[in-house]
PDB file of the backbone (N, CA, C, O) and the ligand in Angstrom, with CONECT records:
HET     ZN  A 101       1
ATOM      1  N   MET A   1      58.056  83.128 -22.797  1.00  0.00           N
ATOM      2  CA  MET A   1      57.955  82.744 -24.131  1.00  0.00           C
ATOM      3  C   MET A   1      56.553  82.574 -24.612  1.00  0.00           C
ATOM      4  O   MET A   1      55.764  81.842 -24.015  1.00  0.00           O
ATOM      5  N   SER A   2      56.235  83.239 -25.682  1.00  0.00           N
ATOM      6  CA  SER A   2      54.826  83.319 -26.240  1.00  0.00           C
ATOM      7  C   SER A   2      54.691  82.414 -27.566  1.00  0.00           C
ATOM      8  O   SER A   2      55.693  82.251 -28.262  1.00  0.00           O
ATOM      9  N   ILE A   3      53.583  81.882 -27.888  1.00  0.00           N
ATOM     10  CA  ILE A   3      53.481  81.140 -29.235  1.00  0.00           C
ATOM     11  C   ILE A   3      52.381  81.841 -29.874  1.00  0.00           C
ATOM     12  O   ILE A   3      51.511  82.453 -29.256  1.00  0.00           O
ATOM     13  N   ARG A   4      52.455  81.726 -31.155  1.00  0.00           N
ATOM     14  CA  ARG A   4      51.309  82.461 -32.149  1.00  0.00           C
ATOM     15  C   ARG A   4      50.683  81.430 -32.980  1.00  0.00           C
ATOM     16  O   ARG A   4      51.395  80.566 -33.491  1.00  0.00           O
ATOM     17  N   CYS A   5      49.416  81.442 -33.161  1.00  0.00           N
ATOM     18  CA  CYS A   5      48.698  80.645 -33.881  1.00  0.00           C
ATOM     19  C   CYS A   5      49.163  80.784 -35.442  1.00  0.00           C
ATOM     20  O   CYS A   5      49.157  81.925 -35.905  1.00  0.00           O
ATOM     21  N   ALA A   6      49.520  79.828 -36.187  1.00  0.00           N
ATOM     22  CA  ALA A   6      50.060  79.983 -37.570  1.00  0.00           C
ATOM     23  C   ALA A   6      49.054  80.443 -38.607  1.00  0.00           C
ATOM     24  O   ALA A   6      49.395  80.850 -39.718  1.00  0.00           O
ATOM     25  N   ILE A   7      47.720  80.354 -38.167  1.00  0.00           N
ATOM     26  CA  ILE A   7      46.598  80.819 -39.041  1.00  0.00           C
ATOM     27  C   ILE A   7      46.214  82.144 -38.632  1.00  0.00           C
ATOM     28  O   ILE A   7      46.416  83.064 -39.425  1.00  0.00           O
ATOM     29  N   CYS A   8      45.680  82.383 -37.486  1.00  0.00           N
ATOM     30  CA  CYS A   8      44.932  83.599 -37.151  1.00  0.00           C
ATOM     31  C   CYS A   8      45.930  84.629 -36.397  1.00  0.00           C
ATOM     32  O   CYS A   8      45.669  85.829 -36.305  1.00  0.00           O
ATOM     33  N   GLY A   9      47.062  84.056 -35.883  1.00  0.00           N
ATOM     34  CA  GLY A   9      48.026  84.989 -35.321  1.00  0.00           C
ATOM     35  C   GLY A   9      47.672  85.135 -33.941  1.00  0.00           C
ATOM     36  O   GLY A   9      48.428  85.822 -33.256  1.00  0.00           O
ATOM     37  N   LEU A  10      46.764  84.669 -33.454  1.00  0.00           N
ATOM     38  CA  LEU A  10      46.478  84.657 -31.982  1.00  0.00           C
ATOM     39  C   LEU A  10      47.736  84.311 -31.038  1.00  0.00           C
ATOM     40  O   LEU A  10      48.360  83.263 -31.207  1.00  0.00           O
ATOM     41  N   GLU A  11      48.030  85.100 -30.186  1.00  0.00           N
ATOM     42  CA  GLU A  11      49.039  84.856 -29.205  1.00  0.00           C
ATOM     43  C   GLU A  11      48.728  84.414 -28.005  1.00  0.00           C
ATOM     44  O   GLU A  11      47.682  84.797 -27.481  1.00  0.00           O
ATOM     45  N   MET A  12      49.608  83.500 -27.337  1.00  0.00           N
ATOM     46  CA  MET A  12      49.321  82.815 -25.998  1.00  0.00           C
ATOM     47  C   MET A  12      50.745  83.018 -25.431  1.00  0.00           C
ATOM     48  O   MET A  12      51.786  82.773 -26.040  1.00  0.00           O
ATOM     49  N   ASN A  13      50.641  83.476 -24.242  1.00  0.00           N
ATOM     50  CA  ASN A  13      52.004  83.763 -23.543  1.00  0.00           C
ATOM     51  C   ASN A  13      52.476  82.484 -22.886  1.00  0.00           C
ATOM     52  O   ASN A  13      53.591  82.544 -22.368  1.00  0.00           O
ATOM     53  N   SER A  14      51.850  81.387 -22.821  1.00  0.00           N
ATOM     54  CA  SER A  14      52.322  80.213 -22.025  1.00  0.00           C
ATOM     55  C   SER A  14      51.918  79.104 -23.080  1.00  0.00           C
ATOM     56  O   SER A  14      50.749  78.952 -23.435  1.00  0.00           O
ATOM     57  N   PRO A  15      52.906  78.387 -23.525  1.00  0.00           N
ATOM     58  CA  PRO A  15      52.714  77.143 -24.377  1.00  0.00           C
ATOM     59  C   PRO A  15      51.869  76.059 -23.563  1.00  0.00           C
ATOM     60  O   PRO A  15      51.042  75.319 -24.096  1.00  0.00           O
ATOM     61  N   GLU A  16      52.173  76.060 -22.245  1.00  0.00           N
ATOM     62  CA  GLU A  16      51.454  74.933 -21.621  1.00  0.00           C
ATOM     63  C   GLU A  16      49.978  75.256 -21.371  1.00  0.00           C
ATOM     64  O   GLU A  16      49.143  74.360 -21.243  1.00  0.00           O
ATOM     65  N   LYS A  17      49.651  76.668 -21.301  1.00  0.00           N
ATOM     66  CA  LYS A  17      48.190  76.967 -21.186  1.00  0.00           C
ATOM     67  C   LYS A  17      47.600  76.684 -22.550  1.00  0.00           C
ATOM     68  O   LYS A  17      46.516  76.131 -22.732  1.00  0.00           O
ATOM     69  N   ALA A  18      48.431  77.124 -23.497  1.00  0.00           N
ATOM     70  CA  ALA A  18      47.849  76.824 -24.910  1.00  0.00           C
ATOM     71  C   ALA A  18      47.622  75.360 -25.283  1.00  0.00           C
ATOM     72  O   ALA A  18      46.679  75.119 -26.036  1.00  0.00           O
ATOM     73  N   ILE A  19      48.434  74.289 -24.807  1.00  0.00           N
ATOM     74  CA  ILE A  19      48.181  73.171 -24.881  1.00  0.00           C
ATOM     75  C   ILE A  19      46.815  72.586 -24.291  1.00  0.00           C
ATOM     76  O   ILE A  19      46.001  71.810 -24.792  1.00  0.00           O
ATOM     77  N   LEU A  20      46.851  73.231 -23.051  1.00  0.00           N
ATOM     78  CA  LEU A  20      45.442  72.928 -22.195  1.00  0.00           C
ATOM     79  C   LEU A  20      44.288  73.403 -22.926  1.00  0.00           C
ATOM     80  O   LEU A  20      43.249  72.743 -22.922  1.00  0.00           O
ATOM     81  N   GLU A  21      44.401  74.628 -23.629  1.00  0.00           N
ATOM     82  CA  GLU A  21      43.209  74.920 -24.443  1.00  0.00           C
ATOM     83  C   GLU A  21      42.979  74.210 -25.661  1.00  0.00           C
ATOM     84  O   GLU A  21      41.919  74.372 -26.265  1.00  0.00           O
ATOM     85  N   GLY A  22      43.821  73.482 -26.059  1.00  0.00           N
ATOM     86  CA  GLY A  22      43.559  72.536 -27.104  1.00  0.00           C
ATOM     87  C   GLY A  22      44.317  72.947 -28.424  1.00  0.00           C
ATOM     88  O   GLY A  22      43.856  72.649 -29.525  1.00  0.00           O
ATOM     89  N   TRP A  23      45.494  73.641 -28.272  1.00  0.00           N
ATOM     90  CA  TRP A  23      46.364  73.938 -29.304  1.00  0.00           C
ATOM     91  C   TRP A  23      47.138  72.800 -29.733  1.00  0.00           C
ATOM     92  O   TRP A  23      47.429  71.978 -28.865  1.00  0.00           O
ATOM     93  N   VAL A  24      47.536  72.599 -30.955  1.00  0.00           N
ATOM     94  CA  VAL A  24      48.304  71.525 -31.378  1.00  0.00           C
ATOM     95  C   VAL A  24      49.593  72.102 -32.069  1.00  0.00           C
ATOM     96  O   VAL A  24      49.600  73.192 -32.642  1.00  0.00           O
ATOM     97  N   PRO A  25      50.706  71.255 -31.960  1.00  0.00           N
ATOM     98  CA  PRO A  25      51.947  71.846 -32.715  1.00  0.00           C
ATOM     99  C   PRO A  25      52.069  71.679 -34.232  1.00  0.00           C
ATOM    100  O   PRO A  25      52.914  72.306 -34.871  1.00  0.00           O
ATOM    101  N   TYR A  26      51.266  70.877 -34.760  1.00  0.00           N
ATOM    102  CA  TYR A  26      51.161  70.633 -36.156  1.00  0.00           C
ATOM    103  C   TYR A  26      49.936  69.986 -36.573  1.00  0.00           C
ATOM    104  O   TYR A  26      49.277  69.311 -35.781  1.00  0.00           O
ATOM    105  N   VAL A  27      49.534  70.193 -38.012  1.00  0.00           N
ATOM    106  CA  VAL A  27      48.450  69.528 -38.592  1.00  0.00           C
ATOM    107  C   VAL A  27      48.821  68.962 -39.852  1.00  0.00           C
ATOM    108  O   VAL A  27      49.940  69.191 -40.312  1.00  0.00           O
ATOM    109  N   MET A  28      47.892  68.158 -40.528  1.00  0.00           N
ATOM    110  CA  MET A  28      47.966  67.671 -41.673  1.00  0.00           C
ATOM    111  C   MET A  28      47.270  68.328 -42.757  1.00  0.00           C
ATOM    112  O   MET A  28      46.060  68.485 -42.594  1.00  0.00           O
ATOM    113  N   GLU A  29      47.823  68.769 -43.895  1.00  0.00           N
ATOM    114  CA  GLU A  29      47.105  69.167 -45.114  1.00  0.00           C
ATOM    115  C   GLU A  29      47.363  68.124 -46.123  1.00  0.00           C
ATOM    116  O   GLU A  29      48.466  67.987 -46.652  1.00  0.00           O
ATOM    117  N   GLY A  30      46.314  67.373 -46.391  1.00  0.00           N
ATOM    118  CA  GLY A  30      46.581  66.402 -47.329  1.00  0.00           C
ATOM    119  C   GLY A  30      47.654  65.411 -46.809  1.00  0.00           C
ATOM    120  O   GLY A  30      47.490  65.089 -45.632  1.00  0.00           O
ATOM    121  N   ASP A  31      48.633  64.905 -47.390  1.00  0.00           N
ATOM    122  CA  ASP A  31      49.581  64.074 -46.959  1.00  0.00           C
ATOM    123  C   ASP A  31      50.811  64.738 -46.245  1.00  0.00           C
ATOM    124  O   ASP A  31      51.694  64.063 -45.713  1.00  0.00           O
ATOM    125  N   SER A  32      50.806  66.014 -46.269  1.00  0.00           N
ATOM    126  CA  SER A  32      51.976  66.811 -45.801  1.00  0.00           C
ATOM    127  C   SER A  32      51.729  67.520 -44.465  1.00  0.00           C
ATOM    128  O   SER A  32      50.656  68.068 -44.213  1.00  0.00           O
ATOM    129  N   GLU A  33      52.796  67.485 -43.594  1.00  0.00           N
ATOM    130  CA  GLU A  33      52.551  68.040 -42.233  1.00  0.00           C
ATOM    131  C   GLU A  33      52.797  69.496 -42.503  1.00  0.00           C
ATOM    132  O   GLU A  33      53.526  69.915 -43.402  1.00  0.00           O
ATOM    133  N   GLN A  34      52.120  70.238 -41.639  1.00  0.00           N
ATOM    134  CA  GLN A  34      52.168  71.660 -41.690  1.00  0.00           C
ATOM    135  C   GLN A  34      52.585  72.155 -40.157  1.00  0.00           C
ATOM    136  O   GLN A  34      51.810  71.847 -39.251  1.00  0.00           O
ATOM    137  N   GLU A  35      53.579  72.782 -39.895  1.00  0.00           N
ATOM    138  CA  GLU A  35      54.009  73.104 -38.615  1.00  0.00           C
ATOM    139  C   GLU A  35      53.192  74.379 -38.194  1.00  0.00           C
ATOM    140  O   GLU A  35      52.998  75.324 -38.958  1.00  0.00           O
ATOM    141  N   GLY A  36      52.708  74.308 -36.830  1.00  0.00           N
ATOM    142  CA  GLY A  36      52.018  75.417 -36.362  1.00  0.00           C
ATOM    143  C   GLY A  36      52.802  76.244 -35.421  1.00  0.00           C
ATOM    144  O   GLY A  36      53.929  76.627 -35.736  1.00  0.00           O
ATOM    145  N   PRO A  37      52.222  76.565 -34.187  1.00  0.00           N
ATOM    146  CA  PRO A  37      51.008  75.940 -33.552  1.00  0.00           C
ATOM    147  C   PRO A  37      49.785  76.507 -34.105  1.00  0.00           C
ATOM    148  O   PRO A  37      49.747  77.569 -34.726  1.00  0.00           O
ATOM    149  N   PHE A  38      48.865  75.816 -33.876  1.00  0.00           N
ATOM    150  CA  PHE A  38      47.443  76.125 -34.254  1.00  0.00           C
ATOM    151  C   PHE A  38      46.514  76.236 -33.061  1.00  0.00           C
ATOM    152  O   PHE A  38      46.433  75.345 -32.215  1.00  0.00           O
ATOM    153  N   CYS A  39      45.784  77.413 -33.022  1.00  0.00           N
ATOM    154  CA  CYS A  39      44.850  77.575 -31.795  1.00  0.00           C
ATOM    155  C   CYS A  39      43.521  76.815 -31.927  1.00  0.00           C
ATOM    156  O   CYS A  39      43.154  76.329 -32.997  1.00  0.00           O
ATOM    157  N   ALA A  40      42.814  76.737 -30.776  1.00  0.00           N
ATOM    158  CA  ALA A  40      41.679  75.718 -30.659  1.00  0.00           C
ATOM    159  C   ALA A  40      40.551  76.317 -31.607  1.00  0.00           C
ATOM    160  O   ALA A  40      39.790  75.529 -32.169  1.00  0.00           O
ATOM    161  N   SER A  41      40.429  77.602 -31.787  1.00  0.00           N
ATOM    162  CA  SER A  41      39.421  78.141 -32.551  1.00  0.00           C
ATOM    163  C   SER A  41      39.572  77.761 -34.097  1.00  0.00           C
ATOM    164  O   SER A  41      38.594  77.457 -34.780  1.00  0.00           O
ATOM    165  N   CYS A  42      40.771  77.799 -34.551  1.00  0.00           N
ATOM    166  CA  CYS A  42      41.098  77.622 -35.878  1.00  0.00           C
ATOM    167  C   CYS A  42      40.931  76.166 -36.154  1.00  0.00           C
ATOM    168  O   CYS A  42      40.454  75.787 -37.225  1.00  0.00           O
ATOM    169  N   LEU A  43      41.376  75.189 -35.054  1.00  0.00           N
ATOM    170  CA  LEU A  43      41.249  73.763 -35.289  1.00  0.00           C
ATOM    171  C   LEU A  43      39.638  73.518 -35.394  1.00  0.00           C
ATOM    172  O   LEU A  43      39.190  72.812 -36.298  1.00  0.00           O
ATOM    173  N   ASP A  44      38.981  73.997 -34.644  1.00  0.00           N
ATOM    174  CA  ASP A  44      37.555  73.952 -34.525  1.00  0.00           C
ATOM    175  C   ASP A  44      36.741  74.275 -35.869  1.00  0.00           C
ATOM    176  O   ASP A  44      35.794  73.633 -36.323  1.00  0.00           O
ATOM    177  N   ALA A  45      37.281  75.310 -36.339  1.00  0.00           N
ATOM    178  CA  ALA A  45      36.574  75.903 -37.590  1.00  0.00           C
ATOM    179  C   ALA A  45      37.045  75.378 -38.909  1.00  0.00           C
ATOM    180  O   ALA A  45      36.329  75.394 -39.910  1.00  0.00           O
ATOM    181  N   LEU A  46      38.326  74.888 -38.886  1.00  0.00           N
ATOM    182  CA  LEU A  46      38.822  74.633 -40.332  1.00  0.00           C
ATOM    183  C   LEU A  46      39.245  73.141 -40.436  1.00  0.00           C
ATOM    184  O   LEU A  46      39.421  72.668 -41.559  1.00  0.00           O
ATOM    185  N   PHE A  47      39.423  72.343 -39.282  1.00  0.00           N
ATOM    186  CA  PHE A  47      40.009  71.009 -39.356  1.00  0.00           C
ATOM    187  C   PHE A  47      39.121  69.915 -38.803  1.00  0.00           C
ATOM    188  O   PHE A  47      38.286  70.150 -37.930  1.00  0.00           O
ATOM    189  N   GLU A  48      39.304  68.775 -39.300  1.00  0.00           N
ATOM    190  CA  GLU A  48      38.755  67.537 -38.654  1.00  0.00           C
ATOM    191  C   GLU A  48      39.828  66.596 -38.245  1.00  0.00           C
ATOM    192  O   GLU A  48      40.980  66.730 -38.658  1.00  0.00           O
ATOM    193  N   THR A  49      39.444  65.591 -37.394  1.00  0.00           N
ATOM    194  CA  THR A  49      40.495  64.688 -37.005  1.00  0.00           C
ATOM    195  C   THR A  49      40.476  63.452 -37.836  1.00  0.00           C
ATOM    196  O   THR A  49      39.432  63.072 -38.367  1.00  0.00           O
ATOM    197  N   ASN A  50      41.483  62.882 -37.950  1.00  0.00           N
ATOM    198  CA  ASN A  50      41.564  61.645 -38.796  1.00  0.00           C
ATOM    199  C   ASN A  50      41.598  60.410 -37.767  1.00  0.00           C
ATOM    200  O   ASN A  50      41.474  60.546 -36.550  1.00  0.00           O
ATOM    201  N   GLU A  51      41.777  59.231 -38.407  1.00  0.00           N
ATOM    202  CA  GLU A  51      41.783  57.981 -37.530  1.00  0.00           C
ATOM    203  C   GLU A  51      42.992  57.810 -36.530  1.00  0.00           C
ATOM    204  O   GLU A  51      43.073  56.851 -35.763  1.00  0.00           O
ATOM    205  N   TYR A  52      43.880  58.779 -36.601  1.00  0.00           N
ATOM    206  CA  TYR A  52      45.170  58.787 -35.748  1.00  0.00           C
ATOM    207  C   TYR A  52      45.013  59.836 -34.826  1.00  0.00           C
ATOM    208  O   TYR A  52      45.929  60.026 -34.026  1.00  0.00           O
ATOM    209  N   GLY A  53      43.890  60.641 -34.793  1.00  0.00           N
ATOM    210  CA  GLY A  53      43.731  61.722 -33.788  1.00  0.00           C
ATOM    211  C   GLY A  53      44.524  62.938 -34.365  1.00  0.00           C
ATOM    212  O   GLY A  53      44.832  63.812 -33.554  1.00  0.00           O
ATOM    213  N   GLU A  54      44.850  63.079 -35.530  1.00  0.00           N
ATOM    214  CA  GLU A  54      45.700  64.053 -36.018  1.00  0.00           C
ATOM    215  C   GLU A  54      44.591  65.132 -36.703  1.00  0.00           C
ATOM    216  O   GLU A  54      43.554  64.755 -37.248  1.00  0.00           O
ATOM    217  N   PHE A  55      44.940  66.320 -36.593  1.00  0.00           N
ATOM    218  CA  PHE A  55      44.056  67.339 -37.175  1.00  0.00           C
ATOM    219  C   PHE A  55      44.334  67.392 -38.788  1.00  0.00           C
ATOM    220  O   PHE A  55      45.492  67.412 -39.203  1.00  0.00           O
ATOM    221  N   VAL A  56      43.399  67.409 -39.526  1.00  0.00           N
ATOM    222  CA  VAL A  56      43.596  67.300 -40.906  1.00  0.00           C
ATOM    223  C   VAL A  56      42.573  68.673 -41.481  1.00  0.00           C
ATOM    224  O   VAL A  56      41.429  68.883 -41.076  1.00  0.00           O
ATOM    225  N   LEU A  57      43.236  69.423 -42.403  1.00  0.00           N
ATOM    226  CA  LEU A  57      42.570  70.526 -42.946  1.00  0.00           C
ATOM    227  C   LEU A  57      41.426  69.992 -43.832  1.00  0.00           C
ATOM    228  O   LEU A  57      41.603  69.162 -44.724  1.00  0.00           O
ATOM    229  N   MET A  58      40.240  70.538 -43.512  1.00  0.00           N
ATOM    230  CA  MET A  58      39.072  70.256 -44.324  1.00  0.00           C
ATOM    231  C   MET A  58      39.340  70.286 -45.875  1.00  0.00           C
ATOM    232  O   MET A  58      40.065  71.175 -46.322  1.00  0.00           O
ATOM    233  N   GLU A  59      38.780  69.347 -46.713  1.00  0.00           N
ATOM    234  CA  GLU A  59      39.030  69.408 -47.929  1.00  0.00           C
ATOM    235  C   GLU A  59      38.805  70.716 -48.705  1.00  0.00           C
ATOM    236  O   GLU A  59      39.605  71.147 -49.536  1.00  0.00           O
ATOM    237  N   LYS A  60      37.515  71.382 -48.326  1.00  0.00           N
ATOM    238  CA  LYS A  60      37.218  72.560 -48.810  1.00  0.00           C
ATOM    239  C   LYS A  60      38.033  73.778 -48.638  1.00  0.00           C
ATOM    240  O   LYS A  60      37.925  74.792 -49.328  1.00  0.00           O
ATOM    241  N   TYR A  61      38.982  73.570 -47.515  1.00  0.00           N
ATOM    242  CA  TYR A  61      40.026  74.736 -47.219  1.00  0.00           C
ATOM    243  C   TYR A  61      41.321  74.469 -47.838  1.00  0.00           C
ATOM    244  O   TYR A  61      42.155  75.375 -47.833  1.00  0.00           O
ATOM    245  N   ARG A  62      41.610  73.290 -48.395  1.00  0.00           N
ATOM    246  CA  ARG A  62      43.049  73.025 -48.872  1.00  0.00           C
ATOM    247  C   ARG A  62      43.325  73.919 -49.838  1.00  0.00           C
ATOM    248  O   ARG A  62      42.470  74.273 -50.649  1.00  0.00           O
ATOM    249  N   GLY A  63      44.652  74.403 -49.835  1.00  0.00           N
ATOM    250  CA  GLY A  63      45.170  75.479 -50.739  1.00  0.00           C
ATOM    251  C   GLY A  63      44.605  76.842 -50.617  1.00  0.00           C
ATOM    252  O   GLY A  63      44.834  77.716 -51.454  1.00  0.00           O
ATOM    253  N   LYS A  64      43.899  77.012 -49.618  1.00  0.00           N
ATOM    254  CA  LYS A  64      43.261  78.430 -49.300  1.00  0.00           C
ATOM    255  C   LYS A  64      43.671  78.936 -48.128  1.00  0.00           C
ATOM    256  O   LYS A  64      43.204  80.016 -47.768  1.00  0.00           O
ATOM    257  N   ILE A  65      44.529  78.315 -47.396  1.00  0.00           N
ATOM    258  CA  ILE A  65      44.934  78.752 -46.019  1.00  0.00           C
ATOM    259  C   ILE A  65      46.330  79.434 -46.215  1.00  0.00           C
ATOM    260  O   ILE A  65      47.097  78.882 -47.004  1.00  0.00           O
ATOM    261  N   SER A  66      46.680  80.407 -45.672  1.00  0.00           N
ATOM    262  CA  SER A  66      47.948  80.988 -45.604  1.00  0.00           C
ATOM    263  C   SER A  66      48.625  80.880 -44.279  1.00  0.00           C
ATOM    264  O   SER A  66      48.179  81.499 -43.313  1.00  0.00           O
ATOM    265  N   TYR A  67      49.557  80.212 -44.199  1.00  0.00           N
ATOM    266  CA  TYR A  67      50.152  80.001 -42.879  1.00  0.00           C
ATOM    267  C   TYR A  67      51.254  81.058 -42.369  1.00  0.00           C
ATOM    268  O   TYR A  67      52.203  81.335 -43.102  1.00  0.00           O
ATOM    269  N   LEU A  68      51.124  81.576 -41.239  1.00  0.00           N
ATOM    270  CA  LEU A  68      52.095  82.542 -40.731  1.00  0.00           C
ATOM    271  C   LEU A  68      53.208  81.512 -40.283  1.00  0.00           C
ATOM    272  O   LEU A  68      52.973  80.412 -39.782  1.00  0.00           O
ATOM    273  N   ASP A  69      54.479  82.051 -40.545  1.00  0.00           N
ATOM    274  CA  ASP A  69      55.650  81.356 -40.294  1.00  0.00           C
ATOM    275  C   ASP A  69      56.207  81.604 -38.839  1.00  0.00           C
ATOM    276  O   ASP A  69      57.059  80.860 -38.354  1.00  0.00           O
ATOM    277  N   GLY A  70      55.707  82.637 -38.197  1.00  0.00           N
ATOM    278  CA  GLY A  70      56.127  82.949 -36.951  1.00  0.00           C
ATOM    279  C   GLY A  70      57.540  83.628 -36.874  1.00  0.00           C
ATOM    280  O   GLY A  70      58.067  83.888 -35.793  1.00  0.00           O
ATOM    281  N   GLY A  71      58.096  83.887 -38.036  1.00  0.00           N
ATOM    282  CA  GLY A  71      59.386  84.426 -38.084  1.00  0.00           C
ATOM    283  C   GLY A  71      59.387  85.926 -38.263  1.00  0.00           C
ATOM    284  O   GLY A  71      60.446  86.512 -38.491  1.00  0.00           O
ATOM    285  N   GLY A  72      58.292  86.535 -38.172  1.00  0.00           N
ATOM    286  CA  GLY A  72      58.256  88.000 -38.272  1.00  0.00           C
ATOM    287  C   GLY A  72      58.334  88.583 -39.718  1.00  0.00           C
ATOM    288  O   GLY A  72      58.490  89.795 -39.869  1.00  0.00           O
ATOM    289  N   ASP A  73      58.225  87.715 -40.808  1.00  0.00           N
ATOM    290  CA  ASP A  73      58.283  88.232 -42.162  1.00  0.00           C
ATOM    291  C   ASP A  73      56.892  89.165 -42.329  1.00  0.00           C
ATOM    292  O   ASP A  73      55.924  89.150 -41.570  1.00  0.00           O
ATOM    293  N   GLU A  74      57.059  89.930 -43.463  1.00  0.00           N
ATOM    294  CA  GLU A  74      55.839  90.709 -43.729  1.00  0.00           C
ATOM    295  C   GLU A  74      54.792  89.734 -44.155  1.00  0.00           C
ATOM    296  O   GLU A  74      55.127  88.713 -44.755  1.00  0.00           O
ATOM    297  N   MET A  75      53.524  89.996 -43.877  1.00  0.00           N
ATOM    298  CA  MET A  75      52.661  89.196 -44.535  1.00  0.00           C
ATOM    299  C   MET A  75      52.322  89.529 -45.862  1.00  0.00           C
ATOM    300  O   MET A  75      52.255  90.684 -46.282  1.00  0.00           O
ATOM    301  N   ASP A  76      52.096  88.446 -46.557  1.00  0.00           N
ATOM    302  CA  ASP A  76      51.798  88.597 -48.081  1.00  0.00           C
ATOM    303  C   ASP A  76      50.369  89.238 -48.148  1.00  0.00           C
ATOM    304  O   ASP A  76      49.457  88.874 -47.405  1.00  0.00           O
ATOM    305  N   PRO A  77      50.245  90.217 -49.092  1.00  0.00           N
ATOM    306  CA  PRO A  77      48.872  90.762 -49.057  1.00  0.00           C
ATOM    307  C   PRO A  77      47.707  89.653 -49.282  1.00  0.00           C
ATOM    308  O   PRO A  77      46.585  89.661 -48.776  1.00  0.00           O
ATOM    309  N   ASP A  78      48.229  88.759 -50.114  1.00  0.00           N
ATOM    310  CA  ASP A  78      47.188  87.696 -50.288  1.00  0.00           C
ATOM    311  C   ASP A  78      46.463  87.145 -49.087  1.00  0.00           C
ATOM    312  O   ASP A  78      45.289  86.776 -49.117  1.00  0.00           O
ATOM    313  N   ASP A  79      47.340  87.111 -47.900  1.00  0.00           N
ATOM    314  CA  ASP A  79      46.852  86.634 -46.777  1.00  0.00           C
ATOM    315  C   ASP A  79      45.662  87.282 -46.172  1.00  0.00           C
ATOM    316  O   ASP A  79      44.876  86.697 -45.427  1.00  0.00           O
ATOM    317  N   LEU A  80      45.565  88.655 -46.572  1.00  0.00           N
ATOM    318  CA  LEU A  80      44.623  89.607 -45.948  1.00  0.00           C
ATOM    319  C   LEU A  80      43.200  88.978 -46.416  1.00  0.00           C
ATOM    320  O   LEU A  80      42.274  89.177 -45.629  1.00  0.00           O
ATOM    321  N   ASP A  81      42.938  88.324 -47.468  1.00  0.00           N
ATOM    322  CA  ASP A  81      41.734  87.654 -47.922  1.00  0.00           C
ATOM    323  C   ASP A  81      41.205  86.691 -46.753  1.00  0.00           C
ATOM    324  O   ASP A  81      40.036  86.733 -46.368  1.00  0.00           O
ATOM    325  N   MET A  82      42.035  85.937 -46.293  1.00  0.00           N
ATOM    326  CA  MET A  82      41.718  84.941 -45.281  1.00  0.00           C
ATOM    327  C   MET A  82      41.445  85.486 -43.965  1.00  0.00           C
ATOM    328  O   MET A  82      40.806  84.823 -43.148  1.00  0.00           O
ATOM    329  N   ASP A  83      41.933  86.779 -43.670  1.00  0.00           N
ATOM    330  CA  ASP A  83      42.044  87.179 -42.263  1.00  0.00           C
ATOM    331  C   ASP A  83      40.531  87.279 -41.844  1.00  0.00           C
ATOM    332  O   ASP A  83      40.101  86.704 -40.845  1.00  0.00           O
ATOM    333  N   GLY A  84      39.793  88.010 -42.635  1.00  0.00           N
ATOM    334  CA  GLY A  84      38.245  88.237 -42.075  1.00  0.00           C
ATOM    335  C   GLY A  84      37.691  86.909 -41.713  1.00  0.00           C
ATOM    336  O   GLY A  84      37.193  86.708 -40.605  1.00  0.00           O
ATOM    337  N   ILE A  85      37.766  86.067 -42.570  1.00  0.00           N
ATOM    338  CA  ILE A  85      37.203  84.654 -42.236  1.00  0.00           C
ATOM    339  C   ILE A  85      37.601  84.189 -41.167  1.00  0.00           C
ATOM    340  O   ILE A  85      36.757  83.853 -40.336  1.00  0.00           O
ATOM    341  N   VAL A  86      38.962  84.043 -40.892  1.00  0.00           N
ATOM    342  CA  VAL A  86      39.577  83.266 -39.726  1.00  0.00           C
ATOM    343  C   VAL A  86      39.228  83.853 -38.557  1.00  0.00           C
ATOM    344  O   VAL A  86      38.795  83.235 -37.584  1.00  0.00           O
ATOM    345  N   LEU A  87      39.432  85.251 -38.623  1.00  0.00           N
ATOM    346  CA  LEU A  87      39.279  86.193 -37.319  1.00  0.00           C
ATOM    347  C   LEU A  87      37.727  86.040 -36.767  1.00  0.00           C
ATOM    348  O   LEU A  87      37.409  86.142 -35.582  1.00  0.00           O
ATOM    349  N   GLU A  88      36.952  85.813 -37.710  1.00  0.00           N
ATOM    350  CA  GLU A  88      35.487  85.638 -37.311  1.00  0.00           C
ATOM    351  C   GLU A  88      35.326  84.500 -36.537  1.00  0.00           C
ATOM    352  O   GLU A  88      34.703  84.492 -35.476  1.00  0.00           O
ATOM    353  N   TYR A  89      35.912  83.464 -37.075  1.00  0.00           N
ATOM    354  CA  TYR A  89      35.853  82.072 -36.229  1.00  0.00           C
ATOM    355  C   TYR A  89      36.640  82.197 -34.908  1.00  0.00           C
ATOM    356  O   TYR A  89      36.292  81.568 -33.909  1.00  0.00           O
ATOM    357  N   CYS A  90      37.564  82.910 -34.920  1.00  0.00           N
ATOM    358  CA  CYS A  90      38.464  82.855 -33.506  1.00  0.00           C
ATOM    359  C   CYS A  90      37.882  83.849 -32.556  1.00  0.00           C
ATOM    360  O   CYS A  90      38.258  83.816 -31.384  1.00  0.00           O
ATOM    361  N   GLU A  91      37.032  84.700 -32.930  1.00  0.00           N
ATOM    362  CA  GLU A  91      36.380  85.501 -31.851  1.00  0.00           C
ATOM    363  C   GLU A  91      35.225  84.840 -31.073  1.00  0.00           C
ATOM    364  O   GLU A  91      34.694  85.413 -30.121  1.00  0.00           O
ATOM    365  N   ASN A  92      34.875  83.703 -31.472  1.00  0.00           N
ATOM    366  CA  ASN A  92      33.900  83.072 -30.843  1.00  0.00           C
ATOM    367  C   ASN A  92      34.453  82.692 -29.403  1.00  0.00           C
ATOM    368  O   ASN A  92      33.734  82.089 -28.605  1.00  0.00           O
TER     369      ASN A  92
HETATM  370 ZN    ZN A 101      44.021  80.370 -34.762  1.00  0.00          ZN2+
END
């Protein structure tokens, strides 16, 4: 079983390994929960933690992130705008 980051599309073939590397199953965008999973690189680049230890999308990125649903749907062309930015972070 493999999992895929809902932002950059990075795949990890072991959920356990992913967790060890800092992936999280969900994040908060404002007051709403957004299901992931999300990789450590994206978390580092785009999120901050709140008082409960949850990852919250930074204010400046709200409404600008396109989440992959992992269901194999075609990517919306609008998603491509974010790709360059996110991949840059994730290659670090
Ligand atoms: Zn990612």
